[in-house]
Each structure stands twice: as structure tokens, then as C-alpha cells.
KOLGU-895672 format. One record per atom (N, C-alpha, C, O): residue in three letters; chain; atom name; x, y, z. Coordinates in pm, 1 decimal, decimal comma, padded with zeros to 6 digits, always signed. Last residue first. Layout:
% residues N
- ALA	A	CA	X	Y	Z .
...
//
This chain:
% residues 105
- LYS	A	N	-04211,1	+00717,9	+04197,8 .
- LYS	A	CA	-04194,4	+00830,2	+04291,7 .
- LYS	A	C	-04302,2	+00932,6	+04273,9 .
- LYS	A	O	-04303,8	+01033,5	+04344,4 .
- LYS	A	N	-04245,0	+00547,2	+03990,8 .
- LYS	A	CA	-04304,5	+00509,0	+04118,8 .
- LYS	A	C	-04297,7	+00621,3	+04220,7 .
- LYS	A	O	-04370,9	+00619,8	+04319,7 .
- ASN	A	N	-04096,7	+00657,9	+03790,3 .
- ASN	A	CA	-04240,6	+00657,3	+03773,5 .
- ASN	A	C	-04313,1	+00618,4	+03901,9 .
- ASN	A	O	-04429,9	+00652,8	+03919,9 .
- PHE	A	N	-03836,4	+00610,3	+03875,1 .
- PHE	A	CA	-03886,6	+00746,8	+03878,2 .
- PHE	A	C	-04037,3	+00755,5	+03856,5 .
- PHE	A	O	-04099,7	+00852,1	+03900,4 .
- PHE	A	N	-03824,7	+00326,4	+03840,9 .
- PHE	A	CA	-03799,0	+00387,9	+03970,3 .
- PHE	A	C	-03861,2	+00527,5	+03977,6 .
- PHE	A	O	-03930,5	+00559,9	+04074,1 .
- ASP	A	N	-03868,1	+00298,0	+03564,6 .
- ASP	A	CA	-03961,5	+00238,1	+03660,8 .
- ASP	A	C	-03948,0	+00305,2	+03797,2 .
- ASP	A	O	-04048,1	+00336,9	+03861,4 .
- ASN	A	N	-03637,7	+00431,8	+03471,1 .
- ASN	A	CA	-03770,9	+00479,8	+03435,4 .
- ASN	A	C	-03875,1	+00426,2	+03533,7 .
- ASN	A	O	-03960,6	+00501,3	+03580,6 .
- CYS	A	N	-03436,5	+00264,1	+03572,3 .
- CYS	A	CA	-03445,9	+00403,6	+03617,7 .
- CYS	A	C	-03584,3	+00460,7	+03587,6 .
- CYS	A	O	-03641,6	+00530,7	+03671,1 .
- ILE	A	N	-03492,5	+00033,8	+03422,9 .
- ILE	A	CA	-03498,7	+00029,3	+03569,4 .
- ILE	A	C	-03513,9	+00170,3	+03625,6 .
- ILE	A	O	-03594,5	+00193,4	+03715,7 .
- MET	A	N	-03443,3	+00129,6	+03164,1 .
- MET	A	CA	-03577,6	+00082,5	+03199,0 .
- MET	A	C	-03595,1	+00077,8	+03350,9 .
- MET	A	O	-03701,0	+00113,9	+03402,1 .
- THR	A	N	-03169,4	+00183,7	+03186,8 .
- THR	A	CA	-03262,5	+00292,3	+03155,0 .
- THR	A	C	-03405,0	+00252,9	+03191,4 .
- THR	A	O	-03479,9	+00335,1	+03244,3 .
- LEU	A	N	-03065,4	-00071,2	+03225,2 .
- LEU	A	CA	-03053,4	+00027,8	+03332,3 .
- LEU	A	C	-03149,4	+00144,5	+03311,4 .
- LEU	A	O	-03204,4	+00198,0	+03407,7 .
- CYS	A	N	-03126,7	-00177,5	+02970,0 .
- CYS	A	CA	-03183,5	-00236,2	+03092,2 .
- CYS	A	C	-03178,3	-00137,7	+03208,4 .
- CYS	A	O	-03276,1	-00122,6	+03281,7 .
- ALA	A	N	-02969,8	-00010,6	+02805,2 .
- ALA	A	CA	-03115,1	-00017,2	+02788,4 .
- ALA	A	C	-03182,3	-00073,1	+02913,9 .
- ALA	A	O	-03284,3	-00020,5	+02958,2 .
- VAL	A	N	-02710,2	-00068,3	+02896,3 .
- VAL	A	CA	-02762,3	+00067,4	+02908,2 .
- VAL	A	C	-02915,7	+00067,5	+02896,5 .
- VAL	A	O	-02983,1	+00138,8	+02970,8 .
- LEU	A	N	-02695,0	-00344,7	+02828,3 .
- LEU	A	CA	-02678,3	-00298,9	+02966,2 .
- LEU	A	C	-02742,6	-00161,7	+02984,3 .
- LEU	A	O	-02820,6	-00141,3	+03077,3 .
- THR	A	N	-02725,5	-00324,3	+02549,5 .
- THR	A	CA	-02821,4	-00402,3	+02627,7 .
- THR	A	C	-02815,5	-00361,1	+02774,4 .
- THR	A	O	-02919,5	-00344,3	+02838,2 .
- VAL	A	N	-02496,5	-00189,7	+02480,4 .
- VAL	A	CA	-02624,7	-00120,2	+02465,1 .
- VAL	A	C	-02733,6	-00194,4	+02542,0 .
- VAL	A	O	-02825,3	-00131,3	+02594,5 .
- TYR	A	N	-02309,8	-00398,5	+02527,5 .
- TYR	A	CA	-02304,5	-00274,3	+02605,7 .
- TYR	A	C	-02438,2	-00200,3	+02599,4 .
- TYR	A	O	-02487,9	-00153,4	+02701,8 .
- GLU	A	N	-02381,2	-00574,3	+02324,1 .
- GLU	A	CA	-02392,2	-00618,9	+02463,4 .
- GLU	A	C	-02391,4	-00498,2	+02558,0 .
- GLU	A	O	-02464,3	-00496,6	+02657,1 .
- GLN	A	N	-02319,7	-00414,9	+02101,4 .
- GLN	A	CA	-02456,9	-00461,8	+02122,2 .
- GLN	A	C	-02477,7	-00505,2	+02267,6 .
- GLN	A	O	-02581,3	-00475,3	+02326,9 .
- PHE	A	N	-02039,4	-00381,1	+02130,0 .
- PHE	A	CA	-02130,2	-00266,5	+02138,5 .
- PHE	A	C	-02273,4	-00309,8	+02165,8 .
- PHE	A	O	-02342,0	-00246,7	+02246,2 .
- ASP	A	N	-01913,3	-00652,4	+02337,6 .
- ASP	A	CA	-01919,5	-00572,5	+02215,7 .
- ASP	A	C	-02024,2	-00462,4	+02232,4 .
- ASP	A	O	-02089,1	-00452,3	+02336,5 .
- VAL	A	N	-01698,7	-00769,6	+02568,8 .
- VAL	A	CA	-01830,2	-00707,0	+02558,2 .
- VAL	A	C	-01828,1	-00618,9	+02434,4 .
- VAL	A	O	-01751,3	-00523,0	+02426,4 .
- LEU	A	N	-01537,6	-01092,9	+02576,2 .
- LEU	A	CA	-01537,8	-00949,7	+02545,9 .
- LEU	A	C	-01681,1	-00899,1	+02544,1 .
- LEU	A	O	-01774,4	-00976,0	+02520,9 .
- GLY	A	N	-01553,3	-01363,7	+02589,0 .
- GLY	A	CA	-01458,2	-01298,8	+02678,4 .
- GLY	A	C	-01446,7	-01149,0	+02655,0 .
- GLY	A	O	-01356,1	-01084,7	+02708,0 .
- ASP	A	N	-01753,2	-01478,6	+02447,7 .
- ASP	A	CA	-01623,4	-01467,8	+02380,2 .
- ASP	A	C	-01517,9	-01397,2	+02465,1 .
- ASP	A	O	-01406,2	-01373,7	+02419,0 .
- ALA	A	N	-02026,1	-01527,2	+02507,5 .
- ALA	A	CA	-01918,7	-01592,1	+02584,1 .
- ALA	A	C	-01783,7	-01589,7	+02513,8 .
- ALA	A	O	-01708,4	-01686,9	+02519,4 .
- ASN	A	N	-02234,8	-01387,2	+02408,9 .
- ASN	A	CA	-02178,0	-01489,6	+02321,7 .
- ASN	A	C	-02056,5	-01559,3	+02382,6 .
- ASN	A	O	-01991,7	-01640,9	+02316,9 .
- ALA	A	N	-02289,9	-01210,7	+02624,8 .
- ALA	A	CA	-02391,3	-01306,3	+02577,9 .
- ALA	A	C	-02333,4	-01417,3	+02491,5 .
- ALA	A	O	-02378,8	-01531,4	+02500,3 .
- ASP	A	N	-02168,7	-01064,5	+02857,8 .
- ASP	A	CA	-02098,2	-01134,9	+02751,0 .
- ASP	A	C	-02185,1	-01248,8	+02696,7 .
- ASP	A	O	-02157,6	-01366,6	+02719,6 .
- LEU	A	N	-02320,2	-00981,2	+03076,8 .
- LEU	A	CA	-02324,6	-00905,0	+02951,4 .
- LEU	A	C	-02268,8	-00982,0	+02833,5 .
- LEU	A	O	-02316,4	-00966,6	+02721,0 .
- ASP	A	N	-02257,0	-01166,4	+03277,5 .
- ASP	A	CA	-02396,0	-01151,6	+03234,8 .
- ASP	A	C	-02407,2	-01079,8	+03100,5 .
- ASP	A	O	-02493,5	-01113,2	+03019,3 .
- LYS	A	N	-01981,8	-01118,0	+03303,2 .
- LYS	A	CA	-02029,1	-01250,4	+03260,4 .
- LYS	A	C	-02173,0	-01242,4	+03207,9 .
- LYS	A	O	-02206,4	-01303,9	+03106,7 .
- PHE	A	N	-01987,8	-00851,0	+03394,7 .
- PHE	A	CA	-01920,2	-00886,2	+03269,9 .
- PHE	A	C	-01972,7	-01018,5	+03216,1 .
- PHE	A	O	-02004,3	-01029,9	+03097,6 .
- ILE	A	N	-02121,6	-00881,1	+03637,7 .
- ILE	A	CA	-02181,1	-00796,7	+03532,4 .
- ILE	A	C	-02120,6	-00833,0	+03397,8 .
- ILE	A	O	-02192,0	-00844,8	+03298,2 .
- LYS	A	N	-01931,2	-01042,5	+03768,4 .
- LYS	A	CA	-02066,5	-01092,5	+03744,8 .
- LYS	A	C	-02133,8	-01012,4	+03632,9 .
- LYS	A	O	-02195,9	-01070,2	+03543,8 .
- ASP	A	N	-01708,7	-00871,3	+03778,7 .
- ASP	A	CA	-01698,5	-00998,8	+03707,4 .
- ASP	A	C	-01836,6	-01055,0	+03674,2 .
- ASP	A	O	-01857,5	-01108,8	+03565,5 .
- ALA	A	N	-01813,1	-00669,5	+03942,5 .
- ALA	A	CA	-01775,7	-00637,1	+03804,2 .
- ALA	A	C	-01764,6	-00764,3	+03720,7 .
- ALA	A	O	-01806,2	-00766,0	+03604,8 .
- GLN	A	N	-01838,7	-00817,4	+04180,1 .
- GLN	A	CA	-01957,7	-00760,1	+04116,7 .
- GLN	A	C	-01929,7	-00727,9	+03969,9 .
- GLN	A	O	-02012,5	-00755,5	+03883,1 .
- ALA	A	N	-01569,9	-00880,6	+04231,4 .
- ALA	A	CA	-01668,4	-00987,7	+04214,7 .
- ALA	A	C	-01793,7	-00936,4	+04143,6 .
- ALA	A	O	-01848,4	-01004,4	+04056,7 .
- LYS	A	N	-01452,4	-00618,7	+04254,0 .
- LYS	A	CA	-01410,8	-00714,1	+04150,4 .
- LYS	A	C	-01515,1	-00822,9	+04126,3 .
- LYS	A	O	-01545,4	-00854,0	+04011,1 .
- ASP	A	N	-01633,0	-00321,3	+04280,6 .
- ASP	A	CA	-01593,1	-00443,1	+04348,8 .
- ASP	A	C	-01566,0	-00550,3	+04243,4 .
- ASP	A	O	-01647,4	-00570,7	+04153,4 .
- SER	A	N	-01753,6	-00138,2	+04123,3 .
- SER	A	CA	-01608,0	-00136,4	+04122,8 .
- SER	A	C	-01551,3	-00255,2	+04200,2 .
- SER	A	O	-01433,1	-00286,6	+04186,5 .
- ALA	A	N	-02014,2	-00160,5	+04176,6 .
- ALA	A	CA	-01968,7	-00226,6	+04053,9 .
- ALA	A	C	-01817,4	-00226,5	+04045,1 .
- ALA	A	O	-01758,7	-00304,2	+03969,8 .
- LYS	A	N	-02156,2	-00063,8	+04398,3 .
- LYS	A	CA	-02031,5	-00136,5	+04417,0 .
- LYS	A	C	-01985,2	-00211,6	+04293,2 .
- LYS	A	O	-01922,5	-00316,8	+04305,1 .
- GLY	A	N	-02350,7	+00139,5	+04215,6 .
- GLY	A	CA	-02290,1	+00129,8	+04347,9 .
- GLY	A	C	-02158,2	+00057,1	+04345,8 .
- GLY	A	O	-02058,5	+00110,1	+04296,8 .
- LEU	A	N	-02493,6	+00186,7	+03986,6 .
- LEU	A	CA	-02455,7	+00049,2	+04018,2 .
- LEU	A	C	-02391,1	+00032,5	+04155,1 .
- LEU	A	O	-02379,0	-00079,7	+04204,2 .
- ILE	A	N	-02537,9	+00464,8	+03986,1 .
- ILE	A	CA	-02649,3	+00371,8	+03966,2 .
- ILE	A	C	-02614,3	+00232,1	+04017,8 .
- ILE	A	O	-02695,2	+00167,5	+04084,3 .
- ASP	A	N	-02293,8	+00584,8	+04030,0 .
- ASP	A	CA	-02410,0	+00632,6	+04105,8 .
- ASP	A	C	-02528,3	+00537,8	+04096,4 .
- ASP	A	O	-02610,0	+00530,8	+04188,2 .
- ALA	A	N	-02128,6	+00457,7	+03841,2 .
- ALA	A	CA	-02111,5	+00429,3	+03983,4 .
- ALA	A	C	-02232,6	+00473,1	+04066,3 .
- ALA	A	O	-02269,6	+00405,5	+04162,4 .
- LEU	A	N	-02109,8	+00484,2	+03566,3 .
- LEU	A	CA	-02234,6	+00432,1	+03623,0 .
- LEU	A	C	-02228,6	+00405,8	+03773,1 .
- LEU	A	O	-02316,0	+00337,6	+03826,8 .
- GLU	A	N	-01860,6	+00585,5	+03482,6 .
- GLU	A	CA	-01983,0	+00633,5	+03417,5 .
- GLU	A	C	-02112,5	+00593,4	+03488,9 .
- GLU	A	O	-02214,2	+00661,1	+03473,9 .
- ASN	A	N	-01648,8	+00472,9	+03627,9 .
- ASN	A	CA	-01646,9	+00615,3	+03593,1 .
- ASN	A	C	-01779,7	+00669,5	+03542,0 .
- ASN	A	O	-01807,6	+00788,4	+03557,3 .
- THR	A	N	-01719,6	+00201,9	+03668,3 .
- THR	A	CA	-01674,9	+00285,1	+03779,4 .
- THR	A	C	-01688,6	+00433,9	+03748,0 .
- THR	A	O	-01734,7	+00511,5	+03831,6 .
- LEU	A	N	-01782,6	+00114,0	+03409,9 .
- LEU	A	CA	-01881,8	+00104,6	+03516,6 .
- LEU	A	C	-01847,4	+00198,5	+03631,5 .
- LEU	A	O	-01934,7	+00266,3	+03685,7 .
- LEU	A	N	-01535,5	+00164,0	+03278,7 .
- LEU	A	CA	-01658,6	+00227,5	+03233,1 .
- LEU	A	C	-01762,8	+00227,5	+03344,4 .
- LEU	A	O	-01824,9	+00330,5	+03370,7 .
- ASP	A	N	-01364,7	-00006,3	+03425,2 .
- ASP	A	CA	-01340,0	+00137,8	+03421,7 .
- ASP	A	C	-01465,6	+00213,4	+03380,5 .
- ASP	A	O	-01498,9	+00315,6	+03440,4 .
- LYS	A	N	-01484,1	-00253,4	+03359,8 .
- LYS	A	CA	-01477,9	-00209,8	+03499,2 .
- LYS	A	C	-01454,9	-00059,2	+03506,5 .
- LYS	A	O	-01519,5	+00008,9	+03586,1 .
- LEU	A	N	-01434,8	-00259,7	+03084,8 .
- LEU	A	CA	-01572,2	-00253,3	+03133,6 .
- LEU	A	C	-01575,7	-00204,1	+03277,7 .
- LEU	A	O	-01660,4	-00122,4	+03313,7 .
- GLU	A	N	-01155,1	-00279,7	+03090,8 .
- GLU	A	CA	-01218,0	-00163,9	+03026,7 .
- GLU	A	C	-01362,4	-00147,3	+03074,1 .
- GLU	A	O	-01407,5	-00035,8	+03100,4 .
- GLY	A	N	-01125,6	-00528,7	+03218,8 .
- GLY	A	CA	-01070,5	-00406,9	+03277,6 .
- GLY	A	C	-01134,0	-00281,5	+03221,6 .
- GLY	A	O	-01163,6	-00187,7	+03295,7 .
- LYS	A	N	-01253,9	-00707,1	+03037,5 .
- LYS	A	CA	-01300,2	-00691,3	+03175,6 .
- LYS	A	C	-01251,6	-00561,5	+03238,2 .
- LYS	A	O	-01328,9	-00491,7	+03303,8 .
- ASN	A	N	-01280,1	-00528,7	+02720,7 .
- ASN	A	CA	-01239,8	-00643,1	+02801,1 .
- ASN	A	C	-01284,6	-00617,0	+02945,2 .
- ASN	A	O	-01347,2	-00514,5	+02972,0 .
- LEU	A	N	-01495,5	-00426,9	+02468,0 .
- LEU	A	CA	-01447,5	-00398,3	+02602,5 .
- LEU	A	C	-01401,2	-00528,4	+02665,7 .
- LEU	A	O	-01474,2	-00627,5	+02664,7 .
- THR	A	N	-01438,0	-00358,5	+02116,1 .
- THR	A	CA	-01489,6	-00436,8	+02228,2 .
- THR	A	C	-01431,7	-00385,4	+02360,1 .
- THR	A	O	-01333,5	-00311,3	+02362,8 .
- LEU	A	N	-01309,2	-00229,9	+01916,4 .
- LEU	A	CA	-01454,3	-00242,2	+01902,7 .
- LEU	A	C	-01517,5	-00324,3	+02015,1 .
- LEU	A	O	-01636,3	-00356,0	+02010,1 .
- LYS	A	N	-01038,9	-00240,4	+01937,9 .
- LYS	A	CA	-01101,9	-00111,2	+01964,4 .
- LYS	A	C	-01254,2	-00115,9	+01955,4 .
- LYS	A	O	-01321,0	-00016,4	+01983,8 .
- ASP	A	N	-00867,9	-00499,8	+02098,0 .
- ASP	A	CA	-00967,0	-00466,3	+01996,1 .
- ASP	A	C	-01039,3	-00336,7	+02030,4 .
- ASP	A	O	-01094,9	-00323,7	+02139,5 .
- GLY	A	N	-00620,3	-00382,4	+02326,3 .
- GLY	A	CA	-00666,7	-00478,8	+02226,3 .
- GLY	A	C	-00765,8	-00420,3	+02128,5 .
- GLY	A	O	-00751,0	-00307,3	+02081,9 .
- GLU	A	N	-00697,1	-00163,8	+02544,4 .
- GLU	A	CA	-00614,5	-00285,0	+02547,6 .
- GLU	A	C	-00670,3	-00383,0	+02444,5 .
- GLU	A	O	-00761,1	-00459,8	+02476,6 .
- LYS	A	N	-00862,9	+00027,1	+02461,4 .
- LYS	A	CA	-00744,0	+00071,4	+02534,3 .
- LYS	A	C	-00642,9	-00042,9	+02542,0 .
- LYS	A	O	-00521,7	-00021,8	+02545,6 .
- GLY	A	N	-01095,7	-00063,9	+02340,0 .
- GLY	A	CA	-00971,6	-00061,2	+02263,5 .
- GLY	A	C	-00851,0	-00005,6	+02334,2 .
- GLY	A	O	-00745,3	+00008,1	+02272,7 .
- SER	A	N	-01335,5	+00144,2	+02503,8 .
- SER	A	CA	-01300,5	+00026,6	+02423,1 .
- SER	A	C	-01165,1	+00046,0	+02356,5 .
- SER	A	O	-01126,0	+00157,4	+02321,7 .
- TYR	A	N	-01377,7	+00395,2	+02621,8 .
- TYR	A	CA	-01319,5	+00286,8	+02701,5 .
- TYR	A	C	-01274,1	+00167,6	+02617,7 .
- TYR	A	O	-01182,0	+00096,6	+02657,9 .
- LYS	A	N	-01479,9	+00555,6	+02425,4 .
- LYS	A	CA	-01388,2	+00616,9	+02522,6 .
- LYS	A	C	-01313,3	+00508,6	+02599,7 .
- LYS	A	O	-01198,1	+00528,4	+02638,5 .
- HIS	A	N	-01669,5	+00404,1	+02302,6 .
- HIS	A	CA	-01537,2	+00412,6	+02239,8 .
- HIS	A	C	-01433,9	+00484,5	+02325,6 .
- HIS	A	O	-01313,8	+00474,6	+02300,4 .
- PHE	A	N	-01886,9	+00444,1	+02480,2 .
- PHE	A	CA	-01834,2	+00309,7	+02453,0 .
- PHE	A	C	-01690,9	+00319,0	+02400,7 .
- PHE	A	O	-01601,8	+00249,3	+02449,4 .
- VAL	A	N	-01923,2	+00722,3	+02458,1 .
- VAL	A	CA	-01880,9	+00663,5	+02586,0 .
- VAL	A	C	-01822,7	+00524,2	+02563,3 .
- VAL	A	O	-01719,7	+00490,1	+02621,5 .
- THR	A	N	-02006,8	+00743,8	+02188,4 .
- THR	A	CA	-01886,1	+00810,8	+02235,5 .
- THR	A	C	-01833,3	+00748,5	+02364,3 .
- THR	A	O	-01713,3	+00724,8	+02377,9 .
- ILE	A	N	-02249,1	+00601,7	+02188,2 .
- ILE	A	CA	-02138,0	+00558,4	+02103,0 .
- ILE	A	C	-02007,1	+00615,6	+02155,5 .
- ILE	A	O	-01907,5	+00544,0	+02166,1 .
- LEU	A	N	-02398,0	+00758,5	+02363,7 .
- LEU	A	CA	-02379,1	+00614,6	+02389,6 .
- LEU	A	C	-02258,0	+00562,1	+02312,4 .
- LEU	A	O	-02175,8	+00487,7	+02365,9 .
- MET	A	N	-02393,7	+01002,5	+02225,8 .
- MET	A	CA	-02322,7	+00990,9	+02353,6 .
- MET	A	C	-02300,5	+00844,7	+02391,2 .
- MET	A	O	-02195,3	+00810,2	+02444,9 .
- ALA	A	N	-02555,3	+00944,2	+02008,0 .
- ALA	A	CA	-02415,0	+00980,2	+01985,2 .
- ALA	A	C	-02334,2	+00966,7	+02113,7 .
- ALA	A	O	-02218,8	+00924,0	+02110,4 .
- MET	A	N	-02798,1	+00906,6	+02143,0 .
- MET	A	CA	-02736,9	+00795,0	+02069,7 .
- MET	A	C	-02588,0	+00821,7	+02045,9 .
- MET	A	O	-02505,0	+00732,2	+02061,8 .
- ALA	A	N	-02837,7	+01166,9	+02235,4 .
- ALA	A	CA	-02824,3	+01057,1	+02331,7 .
- ALA	A	C	-02758,3	+00935,5	+02265,7 .
- ALA	A	O	-02673,1	+00870,0	+02325,7 .
- LYS	A	N	-02866,9	+01300,0	+01991,6 .
- LYS	A	CA	-02754,5	+01334,7	+02080,1 .
- LYS	A	C	-02729,7	+01222,9	+02181,8 .
- LYS	A	O	-02615,1	+01188,5	+02210,6 .
- GLN	A	N	-03104,8	+01184,9	+01905,8 .
- GLN	A	CA	-02982,8	+01162,8	+01827,8 .
- GLN	A	C	-02858,9	+01195,6	+01910,2 .
- GLN	A	O	-02757,3	+01126,9	+01899,9 .
- LEU	A	N	-03273,4	+01291,5	+02101,7 .
- LEU	A	CA	-03253,3	+01146,8	+02093,2 .
- LEU	A	C	-03127,6	+01112,8	+02013,3 .
- LEU	A	O	-03053,0	+01022,0	+02049,8 .
- ASP	A	N	-03262,2	+01565,8	+02042,7 .
- ASP	A	CA	-03215,0	+01516,9	+02172,4 .
- ASP	A	C	-03187,3	+01366,6	+02168,6 .
- ASP	A	O	-03088,8	+01320,0	+02225,9 .
- SER	A	N	-03136,4	+01609,1	+01705,4 .
- SER	A	CA	-03244,3	+01605,3	+01804,5 .
- SER	A	C	-03185,7	+01553,6	+01935,9 .
- SER	A	O	-03073,2	+01503,7	+01939,2 .
- MET	A	N	-02861,7	+01808,2	+01582,4 .
- MET	A	CA	-02925,8	+01680,7	+01616,1 .
- MET	A	C	-03042,1	+01700,9	+01712,5 .
- MET	A	O	-03045,3	+01796,5	+01790,1 .
- ILE	A	N	-02716,0	+02033,6	+01542,5 .
- ILE	A	CA	-02838,7	+02018,7	+01464,3 .
- ILE	A	C	-02914,8	+01889,5	+01495,1 .
- ILE	A	O	-03021,5	+01865,6	+01438,7 .
- ARG	A	N	-02497,0	+02017,9	+01709,0 .
- ARG	A	CA	-02578,5	+02138,9	+01713,2 .
- ARG	A	C	-02711,3	+02122,3	+01640,2 .
- ARG	A	O	-02808,8	+02190,0	+01672,9 .
- LEU	A	N	-02376,1	+01780,6	+01635,7 .
- LEU	A	CA	-02442,1	+01790,0	+01765,8 .
- LEU	A	C	-02535,3	+01910,4	+01773,4 .
- LEU	A	O	-02640,3	+01904,5	+01837,4 .
- PHE	A	N	-02251,3	+01841,5	+01395,0 .
- PHE	A	CA	-02376,2	+01766,0	+01390,6 .
- PHE	A	C	-02450,7	+01772,5	+01523,9 .
- PHE	A	O	-02573,7	+01770,4	+01526,3 .
- LEU	A	N	-02027,1	+01970,4	+01503,5 .
- LEU	A	CA	-02116,7	+02042,2	+01413,3 .
- LEU	A	C	-02252,8	+01973,2	+01407,9 .
- LEU	A	O	-02356,8	+02038,6	+01415,4 .
- PHE	A	N	-01906,8	+01761,8	+01641,1 .
- PHE	A	CA	-01961,2	+01874,9	+01716,1 .
- PHE	A	C	-02054,1	+01961,4	+01630,9 .
- PHE	A	O	-02149,7	+02019,2	+01682,6 .
- PHE	A	N	-01835,1	+01597,8	+01419,1 .
- PHE	A	CA	-01923,3	+01547,5	+01525,3 .
- PHE	A	C	-01987,6	+01663,9	+01600,2 .
- PHE	A	O	-02109,0	+01665,0	+01620,8 .
- THR	A	N	-01653,1	+01760,3	+01287,1 .
- THR	A	CA	-01777,9	+01723,0	+01220,3 .
- THR	A	C	-01881,0	+01676,6	+01322,6 .
- THR	A	O	-01998,7	+01711,3	+01314,0 .
- ASP	A	N	-01449,1	+01760,1	+01479,3 .
- ASP	A	CA	-01512,9	+01886,0	+01438,4 .
- ASP	A	C	-01647,6	+01859,3	+01372,7 .
- ASP	A	O	-01745,3	+01928,9	+01400,4 .
- LEU	A	N	-01387,4	+01485,5	+01475,7 .
- LEU	A	CA	-01438,3	+01546,9	+01597,7 .
- LEU	A	C	-01508,2	+01679,5	+01567,0 .
- LEU	A	O	-01614,4	+01708,0	+01622,4 .
- ASN	A	N	-01287,0	+01455,3	+01218,7 .
- ASN	A	CA	-01406,1	+01381,0	+01258,5 .
- ASN	A	C	-01469,5	+01442,0	+01382,9 .
- ASN	A	O	-01592,0	+01448,9	+01393,6 .
- ARG	A	N	-01058,2	+01620,8	+01234,5 .
- ARG	A	CA	-01167,4	+01655,0	+01143,7 .
- ARG	A	C	-01296,3	+01583,1	+01182,0 .
- ARG	A	O	-01403,8	+01643,1	+01178,3 .
- MET	A	N	-00879,5	+01493,3	+01397,3 .
- MET	A	CA	-00946,1	+01610,6	+01447,8 .
- MET	A	C	-01067,1	+01646,5	+01362,1 .
- MET	A	O	-01167,1	+01697,1	+01413,2 .
//
């Protein structure tokens, strides 16, 4: 509980970008380690993250074939897991796509 209290204290003094970084970390760890290594996402954990956090952007990511493709594309080192760096790559790519979309509007 102490770490969580400290986290919320820091949230009050963080810049917006620091808050965004903290949220990226928080969301990753919300799903990682439910089954196995707490520092990685397996296919099921990634599917849950995509379904619960990115459904509005990815649409049918909850479809097994689509989720499998996203997982395979993210798993750059082919170890059967998505680590934090691979997850951040997904978020960065989606952020760039969203930026392009909104700049065209």
C-alpha cells in the first residue's frame, strides 16, 4: 500500500507527460504477471489488455486470429511473450496513427 500512496502523491506533482508515462507503466502491470512472469504479457494477458484498454482503436482485436497476429507482430524477439519494450512499441505506433488521423481532420 505504501508504494501506491507514494505513487498518488507523485501524481499530484508530475507534469502531464510524466503522468502519461506512469499510466503506461500502470496499465502494463495491471495485465502482466497474472499468469507467470510479472514483467511480461502472454497471449491471454495481451488479449485482455487489447480488449479492455484499446477496443475503441483496434476494433476486433478481441477476435482470436487478430489478437494472435498482433501478438506475433509485437513479439520482436520471438520468445512467446511481450515485454515492456514491445508493449511500448505498440502504444507508440498507435499514438502516431491517432496523431495522423486527427491532424487530417
